[in-house]
C-alpha positions as CSV (number, residue, x, y, z in Angstrom):
1,M,2.3,29.0,32.9
2,A,1.9,29.2,29.2
3,S,2.7,32.2,27.1
4,K,-0.2,34.6,27.0
5,T,-1.7,37.0,24.5
6,H,-3.5,40.2,25.6
7,L,-6.8,41.2,24.1
8,L,-8.9,44.1,25.3
9,G,-7.3,43.9,28.7
10,L,-7.8,40.2,29.1
11,E,-5.1,37.6,29.2
12,I,-5.5,34.4,27.2
13,D,-3.2,31.4,27.3
14,S,-1.5,30.8,24.0
15,L,-1.6,27.0,23.6
16,T,-2.5,24.2,21.2
17,T,-4.9,21.3,21.9
18,A,-2.0,19.0,22.8
19,E,-0.6,21.6,25.2
20,F,-4.0,22.1,26.8
21,L,-4.2,18.4,27.6
22,D,-0.7,18.5,29.0
23,R,-1.8,21.3,31.3
24,I,-4.7,19.2,32.6
25,S,-2.3,16.4,33.4
26,S,0.0,18.7,35.2
27,F,-2.9,20.2,37.2
28,V,-4.1,16.8,38.3
29,A,-0.5,15.8,39.2
30,A,-0.1,19.0,41.3
31,G,-3.1,17.9,43.4
32,K,-4.3,21.5,44.0
33,P,-7.5,23.1,42.7
34,H,-7.3,24.8,39.3
35,Q,-10.0,26.7,37.5
36,I,-10.2,26.6,33.6
37,A,-12.3,29.2,31.8
38,Y,-12.9,29.9,28.1
39,L,-13.3,33.2,26.2
40,N,-15.3,33.8,23.0
41,A,-16.7,37.0,21.6
42,D,-19.7,36.8,23.8
43,C,-17.6,36.2,26.9
44,V,-15.4,39.2,26.1
45,N,-18.4,41.4,25.8
46,K,-19.7,40.2,29.2
47,C,-16.3,40.8,30.8
48,W,-16.6,44.4,29.8
49,R,-20.0,44.7,31.3
50,D,-19.5,42.6,34.4
51,K,-16.4,43.4,36.6
52,E,-17.0,40.4,38.9
53,Y,-16.9,38.1,35.9
54,R,-13.8,39.9,34.5
55,D,-12.0,39.5,37.8
56,T,-13.0,35.8,38.0
57,V,-11.6,35.1,34.5
58,A,-8.4,37.0,35.4
59,A,-8.0,34.8,38.5
60,A,-8.5,31.5,36.5
61,D,-5.5,29.2,36.3
62,L,-6.0,28.7,32.5
63,V,-8.0,30.8,30.0
64,Y,-8.3,29.5,26.5
65,A,-9.8,30.9,23.3
66,D,-13.1,29.0,22.4
67,G,-14.1,31.1,19.5
68,M,-12.5,31.9,16.1
69,G,-13.4,35.5,16.6
70,V,-10.9,35.7,19.5
71,V,-8.3,33.8,17.5
72,W,-8.7,36.1,14.5
73,A,-8.6,39.2,16.7
74,S,-5.3,38.0,18.3
75,R,-3.7,37.6,14.9
76,L,-4.7,41.0,13.8
77,F,-4.2,43.1,16.9
78,G,-2.4,41.0,19.5
79,R,0.1,38.2,19.8
80,P,-1.4,35.5,17.5
81,L,-3.0,32.5,19.2
82,P,-2.0,29.2,17.6
83,E,-5.5,27.8,17.3
84,R,-9.0,27.6,18.7
85,V,-9.3,25.2,21.6
86,N,-12.8,23.9,21.8
87,A,-14.2,21.6,24.6
88,G,-16.3,19.6,22.1
89,D,-13.3,18.9,19.9
90,L,-11.2,18.1,22.9
91,L,-13.6,15.7,24.5
92,P,-12.4,12.5,22.7
93,D,-8.8,13.2,23.6
94,L,-9.8,14.0,27.2
95,C,-11.6,10.7,27.5
96,Q,-8.7,8.8,26.2
97,L,-6.3,10.6,28.4
98,S,-8.5,10.0,31.4
99,I,-8.6,6.2,30.6
100,E,-4.8,6.1,30.3
101,R,-4.1,8.1,33.4
102,G,-7.0,6.8,35.5
103,F,-8.6,10.3,35.9
104,R,-12.0,10.3,37.6
105,L,-14.6,12.7,36.1
106,F,-17.8,14.3,37.5
107,F,-20.4,16.1,35.3
108,L,-22.4,19.0,36.7
109,G,-24.8,21.1,34.6
110,G,-27.6,21.1,32.1
111,E,-31.3,20.4,32.7
112,P,-32.3,17.4,34.8
113,G,-31.2,14.2,33.1
114,I,-28.7,15.8,30.7
115,A,-25.6,15.1,32.7
116,E,-26.7,11.5,33.3
117,T,-27.4,10.9,29.6
118,A,-24.1,12.4,28.6
119,A,-22.2,10.2,31.1
120,E,-24.0,7.1,29.9
121,K,-23.2,7.8,26.2
122,L,-19.6,8.5,27.0
123,R,-19.2,5.3,29.1
124,Q,-20.6,3.3,26.1
125,Q,-18.3,5.0,23.7
126,Y,-15.2,4.9,25.9
127,P,-15.1,1.6,28.0
128,G,-13.0,2.1,31.1
129,L,-13.9,5.8,31.4
130,Q,-14.5,6.6,35.1
131,I,-17.4,9.0,35.5
132,V,-17.9,8.9,39.3
133,G,-21.0,11.2,39.5
134,T,-23.4,13.5,37.8
135,C,-25.8,16.3,38.8
136,H,-28.0,18.8,36.9
137,G,-27.4,22.5,37.0
138,F,-30.7,23.5,38.6
139,M,-29.9,22.3,42.1
140,E,-31.9,23.8,45.0
141,S,-29.0,23.7,47.4
142,D,-25.3,24.2,46.5
143,E,-24.3,22.4,49.7
144,D,-25.9,19.2,48.6
145,V,-24.1,19.0,45.3
146,L,-20.8,20.1,47.0
147,N,-21.1,17.2,49.4
148,Q,-21.9,14.8,46.5
149,I,-18.8,16.0,44.6
150,R,-16.6,15.7,47.7
151,E,-17.7,12.2,48.3
152,A,-17.1,11.2,44.7
153,K,-13.5,12.6,44.8
154,P,-13.1,13.3,41.1
155,D,-9.9,14.5,39.5
156,I,-11.8,16.6,36.9
157,L,-15.1,18.4,37.4
158,L,-16.9,19.6,34.2
159,V,-19.3,22.4,35.0
160,G,-21.8,23.2,32.2
161,M,-24.0,26.1,33.5
162,G,-23.1,28.7,30.8
163,A,-21.0,31.8,31.2
164,P,-20.7,33.7,33.5
165,R,-22.7,31.6,36.0
166,Q,-20.3,28.6,35.8
167,E,-17.2,30.7,36.2
168,L,-18.6,32.5,39.2
169,W,-19.8,29.2,40.8
170,I,-16.4,27.6,40.3
171,H,-14.5,30.6,41.7
172,K,-16.7,30.6,44.8
173,Y,-16.3,26.9,45.6
174,K,-13.0,26.0,44.1
175,E,-11.0,25.9,47.3
176,S,-13.6,24.0,49.3
177,L,-14.1,21.4,46.7
178,N,-10.4,20.5,46.5
179,V,-10.8,19.1,42.9
180,S,-7.6,19.3,40.8
181,V,-9.4,20.5,37.7
182,I,-12.7,22.4,37.6
183,W,-13.5,23.3,34.0
184,G,-16.4,25.5,32.8
185,V,-17.5,23.8,29.6
186,G,-20.7,25.7,28.6
187,G,-23.1,23.6,26.6
188,L,-20.7,20.6,26.2
189,L,-23.0,18.3,28.2
190,D,-26.0,19.2,26.1
191,Y,-24.1,18.2,23.0
192,C,-22.8,15.0,24.6
193,A,-26.4,14.1,25.5
194,E,-27.4,14.9,21.9
195,K,-29.9,17.6,23.0
196,F,-28.4,19.8,20.3
197,T,-26.4,18.8,17.2
198,R,-23.0,20.3,16.5
199,A,-22.3,22.2,13.3
200,P,-20.6,20.3,10.5
201,V,-16.8,20.0,10.8
202,W,-16.2,22.3,7.8
203,M,-18.3,25.1,9.5
204,R,-16.4,24.6,12.8
205,K,-13.0,24.8,11.0
206,M,-14.1,28.1,9.3
207,G,-15.3,29.5,12.6
208,M,-18.9,29.6,11.5
209,E,-20.4,27.4,14.2
210,W,-22.2,30.4,15.6
211,A,-24.1,30.7,12.3
212,Y,-25.3,27.1,12.6
213,R,-26.4,27.7,16.2
214,L,-28.2,30.9,15.2
215,A,-30.1,29.0,12.5
216,L,-31.2,26.4,15.1
217,E,-32.3,29.0,17.8
218,P,-32.8,32.4,16.1
219,K,-35.1,33.9,18.7
220,R,-32.8,33.0,21.6
221,L,-29.4,33.7,20.0
222,W,-29.9,36.6,17.5
223,K,-28.9,39.2,20.0
224,R,-25.9,37.3,21.2
225,Y,-24.5,36.5,17.8
226,L,-25.6,39.3,15.5
227,V,-25.4,42.3,17.9
228,G,-22.7,40.7,20.1
229,N,-20.3,39.9,17.3
230,L,-20.7,43.4,15.9
231,V,-20.0,44.9,19.4
232,F,-16.9,42.6,19.8
233,G,-15.6,43.6,16.4
234,C,-15.9,47.3,17.2
235,R,-14.1,46.8,20.5
236,V,-11.3,44.8,19.0
237,A,-10.9,47.1,15.9
238,S,-11.5,50.3,17.7
239,L,-8.1,51.7,16.5
240,V,-9.0,50.7,12.9
241,L,-12.3,52.6,13.3
242,V,-10.5,55.6,14.7
243,D,-8.1,55.5,11.7
244,M,-11.0,55.4,9.2
245,V,-12.3,58.6,10.8
246,L,-8.9,60.1,10.8
247,A,-8.2,59.2,7.2
248,S,-11.5,60.9,6.2
249,I,-10.6,64.0,8.2
250,A,-7.1,64.3,6.8
251,W,-8.4,63.9,3.2
252,L,-11.3,66.4,3.5
253,A,-9.2,68.8,5.6
254,A,-6.6,68.8,2.9
255,Y,-9.2,69.6,0.3
256,I,-10.7,72.5,2.4
257,T,-7.2,73.9,3.1
258,R,-6.3,73.8,-0.5
259,D,-9.6,75.3,-1.5
260,Y,-9.3,78.3,0.8
261,A,-5.7,78.8,0.0
262,W,-6.1,78.7,-3.8
263,P,-4.5,82.2,-4.3
264,L,-1.2,80.7,-3.1
265,F,-1.4,78.0,-5.7
266,G,-2.3,80.3,-8.6
267,K,-5.6,78.6,-9.6
268,P,-8.8,77.4,-7.9
269,L,-9.3,73.7,-7.0
270,N,-11.7,71.5,-8.9
271,E,-15.0,70.6,-7.4
272,L,-15.4,68.3,-4.3
273,A,-17.2,65.4,-6.1
274,P,-14.0,63.6,-7.4
275,Y,-12.5,63.7,-3.9
276,L,-15.6,62.2,-2.3
277,Y,-15.5,59.4,-4.9
278,A,-11.8,58.8,-4.0
279,L,-12.3,58.9,-0.2
280,P,-13.1,55.2,0.2
281,L,-9.9,54.2,-1.6
282,I,-7.9,56.6,0.6
283,V,-9.5,55.1,3.7
284,I,-8.9,51.5,2.7
285,T,-5.3,52.4,1.6
286,W,-4.7,54.0,5.0
287,V,-5.9,51.0,6.9
288,V,-4.0,48.5,4.7
289,I,-0.7,50.3,5.1
290,C,-1.1,50.7,8.9
291,A,-1.9,47.0,9.1
292,S,1.2,46.0,7.0
293,L,3.4,48.2,9.3
294,D,1.9,46.5,12.4
295,L,0.5,49.8,13.7
296,Y,-2.6,47.9,15.0
297,R,-0.7,45.3,16.9
298,R,0.3,46.0,20.5
299,H,4.0,46.5,20.6
300,L,5.1,46.8,24.3
301,S,8.7,46.4,23.1
302,R,8.4,49.2,20.4
303,T,10.0,52.4,21.5
304,P,8.4,55.8,20.7
305,L,11.1,56.4,18.1
306,E,10.3,53.1,16.4
307,E,6.6,54.0,16.5
308,L,7.4,57.4,15.0
309,A,9.5,55.7,12.3
310,A,6.6,53.4,11.4
311,I,4.3,56.5,11.2
312,V,6.8,58.2,8.8
313,K,6.9,55.1,6.6
314,M,3.1,55.0,6.6
315,V,2.8,58.6,5.6
316,G,5.3,58.1,2.8
317,L,3.5,55.0,1.5
318,L,0.2,56.8,1.7
319,L,1.5,59.7,-0.3
320,V,2.8,57.4,-3.1
321,S,-0.4,55.4,-3.0
322,S,-2.7,58.4,-3.2
323,M,-0.7,59.7,-6.1
324,A,-1.1,56.4,-7.8
325,I,-4.8,56.5,-7.2
326,S,-5.0,59.9,-8.7
327,F,-3.1,58.7,-11.8
328,L,-5.3,55.6,-12.2
329,L,-8.6,57.4,-11.9
330,P,-10.4,58.6,-15.1
331,R,-9.5,62.1,-16.2
332,E,-12.8,63.6,-15.1
333,F,-11.9,62.5,-11.5
334,E,-8.6,64.3,-11.5
335,L,-7.2,64.9,-8.0
336,G,-5.0,67.8,-7.2
337,R,-1.4,66.9,-6.2
338,S,-1.4,69.6,-3.6
339,V,-4.3,67.8,-1.8
340,T,-2.3,64.6,-1.7
341,F,0.7,66.3,-0.2
342,L,-1.5,68.2,2.4
343,T,-3.2,64.8,3.2
344,A,0.3,63.4,4.0
345,G,0.9,66.3,6.4
346,Y,-2.4,66.0,8.2
347,S,-2.0,62.2,8.3
348,F,1.3,62.5,10.1
349,L,-0.2,64.9,12.6
350,L,-3.3,62.9,13.3
351,L,-1.5,59.5,13.4
352,T,1.1,60.8,15.8
353,L,-1.6,62.3,18.1
354,S,-3.8,59.1,18.0
355,R,-0.8,56.8,18.8
356,Y,0.3,59.1,21.6
357,A,-3.2,58.9,23.1
358,W,-3.3,55.1,22.6
359,N,0.0,54.7,24.3
360,R,-1.2,56.7,27.2
361,I,-4.2,54.4,27.5
362,E,-1.9,51.3,27.4
363,G,0.4,52.9,29.9
364,A,-2.6,53.3,32.3
365,M,-3.5,49.7,31.8
366,L,0.1,48.6,32.5
367,R,0.2,50.6,35.8
368,E,-2.9,48.6,36.7
369,G,-1.0,45.4,36.0
370,I,-2.9,44.6,32.7
371,G,-0.7,43.3,29.9
372,R,2.7,43.4,31.5
373,V,5.6,41.8,29.7
374,R,7.1,38.8,31.6
375,A,10.9,38.9,31.4
376,V,13.9,37.0,32.7
377,I,17.6,38.0,32.8
378,V,20.5,35.8,31.8
379,G,23.4,36.8,34.0
380,T,23.9,38.0,37.6
381,G,26.8,40.4,37.3
382,D,26.8,44.2,37.6
383,M,25.3,44.6,34.1
384,A,22.4,42.2,35.0
385,L,21.8,43.9,38.3
386,Q,21.7,47.4,36.7
387,L,19.3,46.1,34.1
388,A,17.0,44.6,36.7
389,E,16.9,47.8,38.6
390,R,16.1,49.8,35.5
391,L,13.3,47.3,34.5
392,Q,11.6,47.8,37.8
393,R,11.8,51.5,37.8
394,H,10.4,51.9,34.3
395,P,7.9,54.7,34.5
396,E,5.0,52.5,33.2
397,K,6.2,49.3,34.9
398,K,5.6,47.3,31.8
399,Y,8.0,44.6,32.7
400,E,7.3,41.8,35.3
401,L,10.7,40.4,36.2
402,Q,10.5,36.7,36.9
403,G,14.1,36.1,38.0
404,F,17.6,35.3,36.8
405,F,19.4,32.5,35.0
406,S,23.1,32.2,35.8
407,D,25.9,29.7,35.4
408,H,27.7,31.4,38.4
409,K,25.0,31.3,41.1
410,E,23.1,28.5,42.8
411,P,19.4,28.1,41.9
412,G,17.2,29.7,44.6
413,T,19.8,32.4,45.4
414,D,18.0,35.7,46.1
415,I,19.3,38.7,44.0
416,S,17.7,42.1,44.5
417,G,14.5,40.4,45.6
418,Y,14.4,38.0,42.7
419,P,15.4,34.3,42.6
420,V,18.0,32.6,40.5
421,L,15.8,30.1,38.5
422,G,18.6,27.9,37.2
423,S,21.6,27.8,34.8
424,S,21.4,29.0,31.2
425,A,21.3,25.3,30.2
426,V,17.8,24.9,31.7
427,L,16.5,28.2,30.3
428,P,14.7,26.8,27.2
429,D,12.9,24.0,29.2
430,S,11.9,26.5,31.9
431,L,10.0,28.7,29.5
432,T,7.1,26.3,29.3
433,T,6.3,26.8,33.0
434,L,7.3,30.5,33.3
435,G,5.4,31.8,30.2
436,T,8.2,34.3,29.5
437,D,7.6,37.0,26.9
438,E,11.1,38.5,26.6
439,I,14.7,37.4,27.5
440,F,17.5,39.8,28.4
441,F,21.0,38.6,27.9
442,A,23.3,40.5,30.3
443,D,26.2,38.0,30.8
444,P,29.4,39.2,29.1
445,S,31.0,35.8,29.8
446,L,28.5,34.1,27.5
447,E,30.2,33.2,24.3
448,K,28.5,34.3,21.1
449,R,28.0,30.7,19.8
450,D,26.4,29.8,23.1
451,L,24.2,32.8,23.0
452,L,23.0,32.1,19.5
453,N,22.3,28.5,20.3
454,L,20.3,29.6,23.4
455,V,18.2,32.0,21.2
456,V,17.4,29.1,18.8
457,A,16.6,26.7,21.6
458,C,14.3,29.3,23.3
459,G,12.7,30.2,20.0
460,E,11.8,26.5,19.3
461,Q,9.6,26.6,22.5
462,G,7.3,29.0,20.6
463,R,7.0,31.2,23.7
464,V,9.4,34.1,23.6
465,R,8.6,37.0,21.3
466,Q,11.8,39.0,21.6
467,F,15.4,38.6,22.7
468,N,17.4,41.6,24.0
469,V,21.2,41.6,24.1
470,V,22.7,44.2,26.4
471,T,25.5,46.5,25.1
472,D,28.0,45.0,22.7
473,M,27.8,41.3,23.8
474,F,26.5,40.4,20.4
475,G,28.9,41.6,17.7
476,V,26.8,40.7,14.8
477,I,26.1,43.5,12.3
478,T,27.1,46.2,14.8
479,G,26.2,49.0,12.5
480,Q,23.0,47.4,11.2
481,A,21.3,45.8,14.2
482,G,18.1,47.1,15.5
483,F,18.7,49.1,18.8
484,T,16.4,50.0,21.6
485,E,16.9,50.9,25.2
486,V,15.3,50.4,28.5
487,D,15.7,53.4,30.7
488,E,19.0,54.3,28.9
489,V,20.4,50.7,28.9
490,P,21.2,50.1,25.3
491,M,20.0,46.8,23.7
492,K,20.3,44.9,20.5
493,V,17.0,43.4,19.6
494,L,16.5,40.0,18.1
495,R,12.8,39.3,17.5
496,T,11.5,35.8,16.9
497,G,11.2,36.3,13.2
498,G,8.7,34.7,10.8
499,L,6.2,36.2,8.4
500,T,2.5,36.0,8.6
501,S,0.6,34.0,6.0
502,V,-0.4,37.3,4.2
503,Q,3.2,38.5,4.3
504,R,4.4,35.2,2.8
505,I,1.9,35.6,0.0
506,I,3.2,39.2,-0.6
507,K,6.9,38.0,-0.5
508,R,6.1,35.2,-3.0
509,S,4.3,37.7,-5.3
510,I,7.4,40.0,-5.1
511,D,9.6,37.1,-5.9
512,I,7.6,36.1,-9.0
513,A,7.3,39.8,-10.2
514,F,11.1,40.5,-9.8
515,A,12.2,37.2,-11.2
516,S,9.9,37.5,-14.3
517,A,10.9,41.1,-14.9
518,M,14.6,40.4,-14.6
519,L,14.4,37.3,-16.9
520,L,12.6,39.4,-19.6
521,M,15.2,42.2,-19.3
522,S,18.1,39.7,-19.5
523,L,16.8,38.0,-22.7
524,P,18.8,40.2,-25.1
525,F,22.1,39.4,-23.2
526,L,21.6,35.6,-22.9
527,P,22.8,34.7,-26.5
528,F,26.0,36.6,-25.9
529,I,26.6,35.0,-22.5
530,V,26.0,31.5,-23.9
531,L,28.3,32.2,-26.9
532,G,31.0,33.6,-24.6
533,I,31.0,30.6,-22.3
534,K,31.1,28.2,-25.3
535,L,34.1,30.1,-26.8
536,S,35.9,30.3,-23.5
537,S,35.8,26.7,-22.5
538,P,34.2,23.4,-23.7
539,G,31.5,22.0,-21.5
540,P,27.9,22.8,-20.4
541,V,26.8,26.4,-20.3
542,V,24.8,26.0,-17.1
543,F,26.4,24.7,-13.9
544,Q,24.1,22.6,-11.7
545,Q,24.9,21.9,-8.1
546,G,23.0,20.4,-5.2
547,R,22.2,22.9,-2.4
548,I,20.1,22.8,0.8
549,G,17.0,25.0,1.0
550,L,13.8,25.4,3.0
551,N,13.3,22.9,5.8
552,G,16.6,21.3,5.0
553,D,15.4,19.9,1.7
554,S,17.9,19.6,-1.2
555,F,17.4,21.2,-4.6
556,T,19.4,21.8,-7.8
557,M,20.7,25.3,-8.1
558,F,21.5,26.7,-11.5
559,K,24.3,29.2,-12.5
560,F,26.1,30.1,-15.7
561,R,29.4,28.2,-15.6
562,T,32.3,30.4,-14.9
563,M,35.1,27.9,-14.2
564,Y,36.7,25.1,-16.2
565,V,34.8,21.8,-16.1
566,E,37.7,19.9,-14.5
567,V,37.5,22.0,-11.3
568,N,35.9,20.2,-8.4
569,E,32.3,21.4,-8.1
570,Y,32.7,21.7,-4.3
571,A,36.1,23.4,-4.3
572,E,36.5,26.7,-2.4
573,A,35.1,29.6,-4.3
574,P,37.6,32.0,-5.9
575,L,38.9,34.8,-3.6
576,Q,41.0,36.6,-6.1
577,P,40.0,38.0,-9.6
578,D,43.0,36.3,-11.2
579,D,42.2,32.8,-10.0
580,P,43.4,30.5,-12.8
581,R,40.3,28.3,-12.4
582,I,38.0,31.0,-13.9
583,I,37.4,30.9,-17.6
584,P,38.0,34.3,-19.5
585,I,34.4,35.4,-19.7
586,G,33.8,34.0,-16.2
587,R,35.5,37.0,-14.6
588,L,33.1,39.4,-16.2
589,L,30.1,37.2,-15.3
590,R,31.1,36.9,-11.6
591,R,32.1,40.5,-11.3
592,T,28.6,41.6,-12.5
593,S,26.7,38.7,-10.9
594,L,25.4,37.8,-14.4
595,D,26.4,34.2,-13.6
596,E,23.5,34.1,-11.1
597,L,20.8,34.8,-13.7
598,P,19.7,31.1,-14.0
599,Q,18.8,31.2,-10.3
600,L,15.8,33.3,-11.3
601,W,14.4,30.0,-12.6
602,N,14.9,28.6,-9.1
603,V,12.9,31.5,-7.7
604,L,10.1,31.0,-10.2
605,K,10.0,27.3,-9.2
606,G,9.7,28.3,-5.5
607,E,13.0,26.7,-4.4
608,M,14.6,30.1,-3.8
609,S,13.6,33.7,-3.0
610,M,14.9,37.0,-4.2
611,V,16.1,37.7,-0.7
612,G,17.3,35.2,1.9
613,P,20.3,33.3,3.3
614,R,23.0,32.1,0.9
615,P,22.1,28.5,-0.4
616,E,24.5,26.2,1.3
617,M,26.3,23.0,0.1
618,P,25.4,19.7,1.8
619,F,28.8,18.8,3.2
620,I,29.0,22.2,5.0
621,V,25.5,21.8,6.4
622,E,26.6,18.5,8.1
623,Q,28.9,20.6,10.3
624,Y,26.3,23.1,11.4
625,E,25.5,23.9,15.0
626,P,21.8,24.3,16.1
627,W,21.7,28.1,15.7
628,Q,23.2,27.8,12.2
629,R,20.4,25.5,11.1
630,R,17.9,28.4,11.5
631,R,18.8,29.4,8.0
632,F,16.6,26.5,6.8
633,D,13.5,28.2,8.3
634,V,13.3,30.4,5.2
635,K,14.1,29.9,1.5
636,P,17.6,30.7,0.4
637,G,18.0,33.9,-1.6
638,I,19.8,35.3,-4.6
639,T,20.8,38.2,-2.5
640,G,20.8,39.0,1.2
641,L,22.6,40.8,4.0
642,W,25.8,38.9,3.1
643,Q,25.5,40.4,-0.4
644,I,25.2,44.0,0.5
645,L,27.5,44.0,3.6
646,G,30.6,42.3,2.4
647,R,29.9,39.4,0.0
648,K,33.0,37.2,-0.2
649,D,35.2,39.6,1.8
650,L,33.6,38.1,4.9
651,P,34.4,34.7,6.5
652,L,31.8,32.0,6.4
653,H,30.8,32.3,10.1
654,A,30.2,36.1,9.6
655,N,27.9,35.4,6.7
656,L,26.0,32.9,8.8
657,E,25.5,35.5,11.5
658,Y,24.1,37.9,8.9
659,D,21.7,35.2,7.8
660,F,20.7,34.6,11.4
661,Y,20.0,38.3,11.9
662,Y,17.9,38.4,8.7
663,I,15.8,35.5,9.8
664,Q,15.1,36.9,13.2
665,N,14.1,40.3,11.8
666,Q,12.7,39.5,8.4
667,S,9.9,41.7,7.0
668,I,8.7,42.7,3.6
669,L,10.2,46.2,4.0
670,F,13.5,44.6,5.0
671,D,13.5,42.6,1.8
672,L,12.8,45.7,-0.3
673,I,15.7,47.6,1.4
674,I,18.0,44.7,0.7
675,L,16.9,44.5,-3.0
676,I,17.5,48.2,-3.4
677,K,20.9,48.1,-1.7
678,T,21.9,45.2,-3.9
679,V,21.9,47.3,-7.0
680,P,25.0,49.4,-6.3
681,V,26.8,46.4,-4.9
682,V,26.3,44.5,-8.2
683,I,27.1,47.6,-10.3
684,F,30.4,48.2,-8.6
685,G,31.2,44.5,-8.1
686,K,32.1,44.8,-4.4
687,G,33.4,41.6,-2.9
688,A,32.7,39.5,-6.1
689,Y,35.6,37.6,-7.8
C-alpha cells in the first residue's frame, strides 16, 4: 500500500507514474482482483453528492489523482502528491510493460466500434501486445460481457464507461470476474480510437487540458468544468474562504470598536473610507501569512499548543504587516494604530475559535475512520507497549497502528494484538507496502547512529512524514528539539524536512538580500582588513579552499586568510586563541567572524546560504555514514545551529547532529531565528578562536 494523502475526506495514493506501473505488476503477480479508480475535481464533487460512489472509491485498491486540480489542492491543503497520473500518458508505458511481462488486456467501453478500433490501432503501434478481447459499453446484458471476459482470461481489464458508472460496475463484478487488474479509464478508449484529439502536451503539463476539452464540447462540458471547478475550489479552500470572512470581520469590528470608544482615546477616529480601501490588503495579508505558517494544511501530528503557537505567530506578523500597510499608504488614507492593534486582538480570538471548530470537525472524521495516521513502532519493550496502548486509547483514535519492528522478537509474534512485522533492518523496505505515515522509535537499546541511519533510510523512501523518538533516546539538542506528546508520552519530533518551491524562492531572496546588505555595510572596513592581513603576513589576502555543498558537489569557499601561508590548508582548525599558526590580525578577524565576509560572495553565487550546515572538507566527507550525508540535501550556510549553540566548543559529531536536526526541521522562520541569534554570538565571540 502506497503512502496516501487525504483531501476532503477522500484518500488518494501518493505515487509517481513509475510507482503506478510497479503497482500494476504487483497486482497481476498477486493473482487476486484489484480495482483501480481515479479522482479529478469532477469526481470529487460527485463523491460528495453520491455516497455509493464515495464508498466505492474508498474500497478501491488504488486511487490516483488524474487531474492537476487535485494535485494542486494536495500541495496547498494536504500532503503533496508527487505528480498527476494520467491514463493517456501512461498508456505507452503500460503497453511496453504488457509486452515485456506477457500481460493480456481486454477493452470494455465506449460506443459500438470504439473498443475494437482502439485495440487495432494499439496492436499496429505495439507489435506483440496481447489484446484478447473488446466490447462496447452499451451492452444489453451484463452477463454476456462477463462471460466474454471470463473466457478471454485477461490480466488487465480497462473499463471506459465514465465516472461513476465504471467504478460502480467494477465494484459490483470485481470478485466474480477474477481479473487481477480492473481499471476505470474514463474516455481513454475514445482517445485511442481517435474519436477525440488530446490537448497539446504543453496544455496537459500546465493542467489546462480541461480548457481544451471545454473548447471542443462547450454545450456538454460547460457545467462540469466551469461550475464544477468553482465548486471544487470552494470545497478545497473552504478554510481560506472562512478566513477571508474572518479577516474582514476582525478589521471592521476593530474600526467599530475604536469608533464607539473614541472618548477613551482622546479623539474621534477618521472616516471609514480609508479602512475599506485597505480591507483587501488586510485580507490578502491574512491569507498569505496563514498559508506560510501551514495553517491551511492538515496537521494530524500538530498538537493544540503548536497550533496555538502558530496562531500567535500569525497575529504578530499580521500586526507588523498592517502597520507597514498603514505606513505605505498615502497620507489621505491614514489608518489608526489603535485599529491595527484591535484587529490583532480580534484576529487571535477568531482564528482560535475557527481552528477549534475545524479540529472538532476533523476529530469527528477521524472517529469515522477518515484520514487516520498509519503508524509503526520500533521496539517491543515496556516503553513500546506503553506507547501502543496510549496510541490506541487516544480520544480521537487518529492513529492506526500497523505493528512493531523489533530486533528481539521473531516476525509474526503477536504483541498486544499487533504483529511483529520484522527487524529494524527491513523497516525501510517495508514502508513501500505498508504505506506508513509516522514511525515511533521506542527501543532504548537502539544506538543513536543506528537510529539516525534508519531515519535517513526511511526518509529516502519518500513515504514517512514524521519520526517520533520516545523520551530521551535521541540526545541531540536536548534543550532545543521540538517536543510533543501522545497521551502524556513525551516525544521528540523529527519531521521529513524540505522546503516547498515557494519557500525555496523566499529563502533564496532572503539570502540575496542579507548578503547584499552585509557586503555594502562591510565596504568601509574592507581596506583596513586587507591592509592588516598584508602587514601581518606575506601571501594572498583571500584564502580559497575546496568544500562540499548541495548534492555533494564541490565548490571553492572564500575566507580572509587568518593563518600563515605555510600552514597546511586542511590542518585542524585552531582550538585556542593563542594558537601560533594565527597571524596577528587573524585573532581579531576570527573572534569577530569578519574572516567569513568573503563567503557572502559564495551566497550571492548560489553555492552557499546564509543559514545551513557547516561546509565540509572533501576528505572528511569520504568518512561519512549515510545519515551524515543528509547535510548535502541543502546548501551549506555561513551560520547555523552549530554557530549559535556551541561553535567550536562542540566535537565534530555533535555539530553534524545539529545539522541533521536543522535539515529535518528547516523552515523560513527557523532560518530567521538562527540569523537573529547569531548576532550576539558573533558580538561576544562565543566559541570562536
